[in-house]
C-alpha positions as CSV (number, residue, x, y, z in Angstrom):
1,M,16.2,24.6,16.4
2,T,13.5,23.6,19.0
3,E,12.4,25.7,22.0
4,W,14.3,23.9,24.4
5,L,17.6,24.4,22.4
6,R,16.9,27.8,22.1
7,R,16.4,28.2,26.0
8,L,19.4,26.2,26.6
9,S,21.5,28.4,24.4
10,R,21.0,31.5,26.3
11,P,23.8,33.1,28.1
12,I,24.1,32.6,32.1
13,G,24.8,36.2,32.7
14,E,21.4,37.1,34.1
15,L,21.2,34.0,36.3
16,V,24.5,34.6,38.2
17,Q,24.2,35.2,42.0
18,R,26.5,38.1,42.3
19,T,26.1,38.6,45.9
20,A,28.0,35.4,46.8
21,V,30.3,35.3,49.8
22,T,33.9,35.6,48.6
23,G,37.1,34.8,50.3
24,S,41.0,34.6,49.8
25,E,42.7,31.2,49.7
26,A,45.2,32.6,52.2
27,E,42.7,33.6,54.9
28,P,41.7,31.3,57.8
29,L,39.2,28.8,57.3
30,F,37.5,29.7,60.5
31,G,37.0,33.5,59.2
32,L,35.3,32.5,55.7
33,L,33.1,30.1,57.6
34,A,31.6,32.5,59.9
35,R,30.8,34.8,56.8
36,M,29.4,32.1,55.0
37,R,27.0,31.2,58.1
38,E,26.2,34.7,58.6
39,A,25.0,35.0,55.0
40,G,23.2,31.6,55.1
41,E,25.3,30.4,52.3
42,A,26.6,26.9,51.6
43,A,29.1,28.0,49.1
44,A,31.8,30.6,48.6
45,L,33.9,32.1,45.7
46,I,37.6,31.9,46.6
47,T,40.1,34.1,45.0
48,D,44.2,34.0,44.5
49,R,46.6,36.8,45.7
50,D,45.9,38.4,42.3
51,G,42.1,38.5,42.8
52,R,41.2,36.1,40.4
53,I,39.1,32.9,40.7
54,A,41.0,30.1,42.3
55,G,38.1,27.8,43.1
56,M,35.0,27.6,45.4
57,L,34.5,26.1,49.0
58,T,31.3,24.3,49.6
59,A,29.6,22.8,52.4
60,E,30.3,19.1,50.9
61,D,34.1,20.1,50.8
62,L,34.0,21.1,54.4
63,I,32.5,17.7,55.5
64,E,34.5,15.7,53.1
65,R,37.8,17.3,53.4
66,A,38.0,19.4,56.6
67,L,35.6,18.3,59.3
68,F,37.5,16.5,62.3
69,T,40.9,16.8,60.4
70,L,41.9,20.4,60.2
71,E,42.3,23.3,62.7
72,P,40.0,26.2,61.8
73,D,42.9,28.6,61.5
74,R,44.5,26.7,58.7
75,P,44.3,28.5,55.5
76,V,41.2,28.1,53.0
77,A,43.8,26.7,50.4
78,A,44.0,23.5,52.6
79,V,40.7,22.4,51.5
80,L,40.1,24.3,48.5
81,R,38.7,22.3,45.6
82,R,39.9,24.0,42.4
83,V,37.4,24.0,39.7
84,P,37.2,25.8,36.3
85,A,35.3,29.1,36.2
86,L,32.6,29.9,33.7
87,H,32.1,33.4,32.1
88,D,28.9,35.3,32.0
89,Q,28.7,34.8,28.6
90,S,28.7,30.9,28.9
91,R,25.8,29.3,27.7
92,I,23.2,27.6,29.8
93,Y,24.0,23.9,28.3
94,Q,27.7,24.6,28.8
95,A,27.1,25.3,32.5
96,L,24.8,22.4,33.0
97,A,27.4,20.2,31.0
98,E,30.1,21.3,33.5
99,M,28.2,20.8,36.4
100,W,27.7,17.3,35.4
101,R,31.4,16.8,34.9
102,Q,32.3,18.3,38.2
103,R,29.3,16.6,40.1
104,R,28.6,20.0,41.5
105,N,25.2,22.0,41.7
106,C,27.0,25.3,41.7
107,L,30.0,26.6,39.8
108,P,32.0,30.0,40.0
109,V,31.7,32.7,37.2
110,A,34.4,35.1,36.4
111,D,34.7,38.0,34.0
112,A,37.2,38.1,30.9
113,I,40.3,38.5,33.2
114,G,39.3,35.8,35.7
115,R,38.0,38.2,38.4
116,P,34.9,36.8,40.5
117,V,31.5,37.7,39.1
118,G,29.2,35.4,41.2
119,L,28.0,31.7,41.6
120,I,25.8,30.0,38.9
121,R,23.3,27.6,40.7
122,F,21.7,24.3,39.1
123,E,18.2,25.6,40.4
124,A,18.5,28.8,38.3
125,L,19.7,27.1,35.2
126,F,17.0,24.5,35.4
127,E,14.0,26.9,36.2
128,S,15.2,29.1,33.2
129,A,15.4,26.5,30.7
130,F,12.5,24.4,31.9
131,A,10.3,27.1,33.9
132,S,7.2,26.7,31.7
133,L,7.5,22.8,31.8
134,L,7.8,22.8,35.5
135,G,4.7,24.7,35.9
136,Q,2.9,22.5,33.6
137,L,4.2,19.3,35.5
138,D,3.0,20.9,38.7
139,S,-0.5,20.9,37.3
140,V,-0.6,17.4,35.9
141,V,1.5,15.1,38.2
142,P,-0.7,13.6,40.9
143,S,0.3,14.6,44.5
144,G,0.0,12.2,47.6
145,S,-2.4,14.6,49.3
146,A,-3.8,16.8,46.5
147,P,-7.3,16.1,45.4
148,L,-7.5,14.5,41.9
149,S,-10.1,16.2,39.5
150,A,-10.7,16.6,35.9
151,D,-8.6,19.7,35.9
152,T,-5.6,17.4,36.7
153,K,-6.4,15.5,33.5
154,M,-7.4,18.3,31.4
155,A,-4.0,20.1,32.2
156,Q,-2.4,17.6,30.1
157,A,-3.7,19.3,26.9
158,S,-1.6,22.6,28.1
159,L,1.4,20.5,28.7
160,A,1.2,18.5,25.4
161,R,0.9,21.9,23.4
162,A,3.8,23.4,25.2
163,L,5.9,20.2,24.3
164,L,4.6,20.3,20.7
165,A,5.6,24.0,20.5
166,A,8.9,23.2,21.7
167,G,9.5,20.7,18.8
168,E,9.0,17.5,21.0
169,P,7.9,14.5,18.5
170,A,4.3,13.6,19.0
171,M,5.0,9.9,19.9
172,D,7.4,11.2,23.1
173,V,4.6,13.7,24.1
174,I,2.0,10.8,24.0
175,A,4.3,8.6,25.8
176,L,4.4,11.1,28.4
177,I,0.8,11.5,28.7
178,N,0.5,7.8,29.1
179,A,3.1,7.7,31.9
180,L,0.9,10.5,33.8
181,N,-2.4,8.6,33.1
182,D,-0.6,5.2,34.5
183,D,0.5,7.6,37.6
184,I,-3.2,8.9,38.0
185,T,-4.8,5.5,37.8
186,A,-2.3,4.2,40.3
187,E,-2.9,6.8,42.6
188,V,-6.7,6.4,42.4
189,L,-6.4,2.8,43.1
190,R,-4.1,3.4,46.0
191,R,-6.5,5.8,47.6
192,A,-9.4,3.5,47.0
193,V,-7.6,0.6,48.9
194,T,-6.8,3.1,51.6
195,A,-10.2,4.2,52.0
196,M,-11.5,0.7,52.0
197,A,-9.2,-0.1,55.0
198,E,-10.3,2.9,56.8
199,A,-14.0,2.1,56.2
200,G,-13.3,-1.1,58.1
201,W,-13.0,-3.3,55.2
202,G,-9.3,-4.2,55.8
203,E,-6.7,-5.0,53.3
204,P,-7.8,-6.8,50.1
205,P,-8.4,-10.5,50.9
206,V,-6.5,-11.8,48.0
207,P,-3.7,-10.5,45.8
208,F,-5.0,-8.9,42.8
209,A,-3.8,-7.2,39.5
210,A,-5.4,-4.0,38.2
211,L,-5.4,-3.8,34.3
212,V,-5.8,-1.2,31.7
213,M,-7.0,-2.3,28.3
214,G,-7.4,-0.9,24.9
215,S,-5.4,2.3,23.8
216,A,-4.4,2.7,27.6
217,G,-2.8,-0.9,27.6
218,R,-0.9,-0.2,24.5
219,G,0.4,3.4,26.0
220,E,-1.3,5.1,23.1
221,S,-4.2,7.1,24.8
222,L,-4.6,10.8,23.8
223,L,-6.4,13.6,25.7
224,S,-10.0,12.0,25.9
225,P,-9.5,8.3,27.1
226,D,-12.5,6.7,28.9
227,Q,-12.1,3.6,31.4
228,D,-11.3,0.3,30.1
229,N,-9.9,-1.5,33.1
230,G,-10.4,-4.7,35.1
231,F,-9.2,-6.9,38.0
232,I,-7.3,-10.1,38.0
233,L,-7.8,-12.1,41.5
234,A,-5.7,-14.6,42.8
235,D,-7.4,-17.9,42.7
236,H,-8.9,-18.9,45.9
237,A,-11.6,-21.5,47.7
238,D,-15.0,-21.4,46.2
239,S,-16.0,-21.0,49.9
240,E,-14.6,-17.6,50.0
241,H,-15.9,-16.4,46.6
242,E,-18.9,-14.3,48.3
243,S,-16.8,-12.4,50.8
244,V,-13.9,-11.7,48.4
245,D,-16.1,-10.6,45.6
246,R,-17.9,-8.4,48.0
247,F,-14.7,-6.6,48.7
248,F,-13.6,-6.3,45.1
249,I,-17.2,-5.0,44.0
250,A,-16.8,-2.0,46.5
251,L,-13.2,-1.6,45.5
252,A,-14.1,-1.4,41.8
253,Q,-17.0,1.0,42.6
254,R,-14.4,3.3,44.4
255,F,-11.7,2.9,41.8
256,T,-14.1,3.9,38.9
257,R,-15.7,6.5,40.7
258,G,-12.2,8.1,41.5
259,L,-11.3,7.7,37.9
260,E,-14.4,9.7,36.7
261,Q,-13.5,12.5,39.0
262,A,-10.1,12.5,37.9
263,G,-11.2,13.1,34.3
264,F,-11.5,9.5,32.9
265,P,-15.3,9.0,31.9
266,L,-16.8,5.8,32.7
267,C,-17.0,3.4,29.9
268,A,-19.9,3.7,27.8
269,G,-19.5,0.0,26.8
270,D,-19.3,-1.0,30.6
271,V,-15.5,-2.3,30.4
272,M,-14.8,-1.6,33.8
273,A,-13.9,-3.7,36.8
274,T,-17.4,-2.9,38.3
275,N,-18.7,-5.6,35.4
276,P,-18.0,-9.2,36.5
277,L,-17.0,-9.8,32.8
278,W,-13.7,-7.9,33.6
279,R,-13.3,-8.8,37.2
280,K,-12.4,-12.6,37.7
281,T,-9.9,-14.9,39.0
282,L,-6.8,-15.9,37.2
283,A,-8.3,-19.3,36.4
284,Q,-11.7,-17.6,35.3
285,W,-10.0,-15.4,32.9
286,Q,-8.1,-18.1,31.5
287,T,-11.5,-19.9,30.7
288,Q,-13.1,-17.0,29.4
289,V,-10.1,-16.3,27.0
290,T,-10.2,-19.9,25.8
291,G,-14.0,-19.4,25.3
292,W,-13.6,-16.1,23.2
293,V,-11.1,-17.7,21.0
294,R,-13.1,-20.9,20.5
295,S,-16.5,-19.1,19.8
296,R,-15.1,-16.4,17.4
297,G,-18.4,-14.6,17.5
298,N,-18.5,-10.9,16.6
299,Q,-19.1,-10.3,20.4
300,E,-16.3,-12.2,21.4
301,I,-13.9,-10.5,18.8
302,M,-14.9,-7.3,20.2
303,F,-14.3,-8.3,23.7
304,T,-10.5,-9.5,22.4
305,D,-10.1,-6.4,20.3
306,I,-10.5,-4.5,23.9
307,F,-8.9,-6.8,26.3
308,F,-5.8,-8.4,24.3
309,D,-3.9,-5.2,24.8
310,F,-4.1,-5.3,28.8
311,R,-1.3,-4.2,30.8
312,A,-0.9,-4.4,34.6
313,I,-0.8,-1.0,36.5
314,S,-0.7,-2.9,39.8
315,D,0.3,-6.6,40.5
316,S,1.1,-8.1,43.8
317,L,1.4,-11.8,42.5
318,E,2.7,-11.7,38.9
319,L,-1.0,-12.4,37.8
320,A,-1.0,-10.3,34.6
321,P,2.0,-12.0,33.2
322,A,0.5,-15.7,33.8
323,L,-2.9,-14.4,31.9
324,R,-0.7,-12.8,29.2
325,R,1.1,-16.3,28.6
326,H,-2.3,-17.9,28.5
327,V,-3.5,-15.2,25.7
328,T,-0.4,-16.0,23.7
329,A,-0.6,-19.9,24.0
330,A,-4.5,-19.6,23.0
331,T,-4.0,-17.4,19.9
332,R,-0.7,-18.3,18.4
333,D,-1.3,-19.9,15.0
334,N,-4.9,-20.3,15.8
335,L,-5.8,-19.8,12.0
336,P,-9.7,-20.0,12.6
337,F,-9.6,-17.3,15.3
338,L,-7.0,-15.1,13.4
339,A,-9.0,-15.5,10.1
340,Q,-12.1,-14.4,11.8
341,I,-10.3,-11.1,12.8
342,S,-8.6,-10.9,9.4
343,W,-12.0,-11.3,7.4
344,L,-13.6,-8.7,9.7
345,Q,-10.8,-6.2,8.6
346,H,-11.0,-7.4,5.0
347,D,-14.8,-6.4,4.8
348,R,-14.5,-2.9,6.1
349,T,-15.0,-0.1,3.4
350,S,-12.3,2.2,2.2
351,S,-11.9,5.7,3.3
352,V,-10.8,6.8,-0.2
353,D,-13.0,7.1,-3.1
354,L,-12.1,6.0,-6.8
355,F,-10.9,9.4,-7.5
356,G,-8.5,9.5,-4.6
357,Q,-10.6,12.0,-2.5
358,L,-11.0,11.4,1.1
359,I,-14.6,10.1,2.3
360,A,-15.7,12.3,4.9
361,K,-18.8,10.9,6.4
362,D,-18.2,11.2,10.3
363,G,-19.0,13.6,13.0
364,P,-22.0,15.5,13.9
365,E,-22.3,17.2,10.7
366,K,-21.1,14.1,8.6
367,D,-18.2,16.1,7.2
368,A,-15.2,14.5,8.9
369,I,-13.2,11.6,9.2
370,D,-12.7,9.7,12.5
371,L,-9.1,9.1,12.3
372,K,-9.4,6.6,15.4
373,L,-12.2,4.5,13.9
374,R,-10.9,4.5,10.1
375,G,-7.0,5.3,10.9
376,T,-5.3,4.2,13.9
377,K,-7.9,1.4,15.0
378,P,-7.4,-0.6,11.8
379,L,-3.7,-0.2,11.9
380,V,-3.3,-1.3,15.6
381,E,-5.6,-4.3,14.8
382,I,-3.4,-5.3,11.7
383,V,-0.3,-5.0,13.9
384,R,-2.0,-6.8,16.9
385,L,-3.2,-9.7,14.6
386,L,0.5,-10.4,13.4
387,A,1.7,-10.2,16.9
388,L,-1.0,-12.7,18.1
389,K,-0.2,-15.1,15.4
390,N,3.5,-15.1,16.1
391,G,3.5,-15.1,19.8
392,V,4.4,-11.7,20.5
393,E,3.7,-10.6,24.1
394,A,4.2,-6.9,23.7
395,T,1.3,-4.6,23.7
396,G,2.5,-1.3,22.6
397,T,2.4,-0.9,18.6
398,P,6.0,0.2,18.2
399,A,7.3,-2.8,20.5
400,R,5.1,-5.4,18.7
401,L,6.5,-4.1,15.1
402,A,10.1,-4.4,16.5
403,A,9.4,-8.0,17.9
404,L,7.8,-8.7,14.4
405,V,11.2,-7.7,12.4
406,E,13.1,-9.4,15.1
407,A,11.2,-12.6,14.2
408,S,11.6,-12.2,10.5
409,V,7.8,-11.8,10.2
410,L,7.9,-8.4,8.6
411,A,10.5,-6.7,6.6
412,S,12.0,-3.7,8.4
413,E,10.7,-1.6,5.6
414,D,7.1,-2.7,6.1
415,A,7.5,-2.3,9.9
416,A,8.8,1.2,9.3
417,S,6.0,2.2,7.1
418,L,3.2,0.9,9.5
419,R,5.0,2.7,12.5
420,D,5.2,6.0,10.4
421,D,1.4,5.7,9.4
422,V,0.4,5.2,13.0
423,T,2.9,8.0,14.1
424,F,1.2,10.4,11.5
425,L,-2.3,9.6,12.6
426,L,-1.7,9.9,16.3
427,D,0.1,13.3,15.5
428,L,-3.0,14.3,13.7
429,L,-5.2,13.4,16.3
430,L,-3.4,14.8,19.2
431,R,-3.2,18.2,17.6
432,H,-6.7,18.2,16.6
433,Q,-7.8,17.3,20.3
434,I,-5.6,20.2,21.5
435,D,-7.1,22.5,19.3
436,R,-10.5,21.5,20.5
437,I,-9.7,21.7,24.2
438,S,-8.1,25.1,23.6
439,A,-11.5,26.2,22.0
440,W,-13.2,25.0,24.9
441,R,-15.0,22.0,23.1
442,S,-14.6,18.5,24.2
443,P,-12.0,16.5,22.3
444,D,-12.9,13.9,19.9
445,N,-11.5,12.0,17.0
446,C,-13.4,13.5,13.8
447,V,-11.0,15.7,11.8
448,K,-12.4,17.7,8.7
449,P,-10.1,17.4,5.6
450,E,-10.4,21.0,5.0
451,S,-8.7,21.8,8.4
452,L,-5.5,20.0,7.0
453,D,-2.9,21.5,4.7
454,R,-2.5,20.0,1.3
455,L,0.4,17.7,2.4
456,E,-1.4,16.4,5.3
457,R,-4.3,15.4,2.9
458,V,-2.2,13.8,0.5
459,R,-0.5,11.9,3.2
460,L,-3.8,10.9,4.8
461,V,-4.7,9.6,1.5
462,Q,-1.5,7.6,1.3
463,V,-2.3,6.0,4.8
464,C,-5.8,5.1,4.0
465,R,-4.8,3.3,0.8
466,A,-2.1,1.6,2.8
467,I,-4.6,0.3,5.5
468,D,-6.7,-1.0,2.2
469,R,-3.7,-2.9,1.0
470,W,-2.8,-4.3,4.3
471,R,-6.2,-5.6,4.8
472,Q,-6.0,-7.5,1.4
473,R,-2.7,-8.7,2.2
474,L,-3.5,-10.1,5.5
475,V,-5.5,-13.0,4.2
476,A,-3.6,-13.4,1.1
477,D,0.0,-13.3,2.7
478,Y,-0.4,-14.6,6.2
479,F,-3.4,-16.8,5.8
480,P,-3.1,-18.4,2.4
481,G,-4.9,-21.7,3.3
482,L,-8.1,-19.4,4.3
483,A,-8.0,-17.2,1.5
């Protein structure tokens, strides 16, 4: 049982509000309303002539059934909504389910013979079940007014640790981390645009899209992503280029500095909107992509490796979908370009020696395996290659695999195997980064084999061998004319 289920299975007794206003269904409505007002309560327990729970009366009931229609001296029974009472040994999940069925945010609680005990409120149930999660979310969800700092980003490690400890799947935790990263990035951009306007620059002179690329574009970032971003600008007259570019240079500088302050380091490879290579009009982007695909040089292949997973976090004119369509058309069944990528994969060395032992040669002490460089990266590249060849526009690895199965490019068992391998590696990496952050060390991707248990080491060897097989299969199965 996960931690969340344990919390949801707790009895509600300690959460019951036992000082609730109570009244009789036979008493005048006016008297009960006066007591509710005096107590500052929006709900009251109502009993029958035997002192047992008859139902409850809420402010919503009064507005819906009594206001302007009933005299105040009419009995409470005239507007009473009869709802089933819970017991103080009812479990939190039972109370939440009943509230959902009744569309109410509080319910009466009775003892074993039906006498009133108090009210149970949704806020108390939710806080009890998810208090730690709410505290973590308060630290990581950007606020419209609160400053964004590296602490906001680094608090994600605590949230991820809590969710994993509660039994949440690693991929679901990673999806949440990436959603939070999107929120932070969008908020930084919004503040940058606002600051530009306040500084006298005015609004953006042409519509634009802000892109995230690489692992952020796939929604597969972990706890130490740097910046891989860019801008697509709407096409405009050449005579406007200088003024338009001046604005977006300034915006890119504010945007990337804001992200750095929020905990996203500047990209060491300068893959950022401050670089003209990653800040272009739609037409310029289309020309550049076509040039990369035709050139097929190692530098251009590296650019496509980063860029082809792009995704828009802000797009006022559907610019990103237009560029995605161009990328799809330029790469689909483009065997010379795709073969160059597959050969680069094929030539990489294995991470397992002839005796089935992991080859640890990464990290400062050359005793670790870089699970991103030697694990997730080649797997992601394999799936991307197949997606590009077959015109799949999705960027996330699971979505690409699903589309490839749907198109009968991959057998369902092959797709499941690739998905499981990526999930296993991302799980290891996420836990490794959490451990490093907990020890006040910077997160990285270099995992020492001895830090893994026996089953994890065996599984990692299997994944590395699967990568080797896929590298060989890419050319033999999917590009036979070039093998």
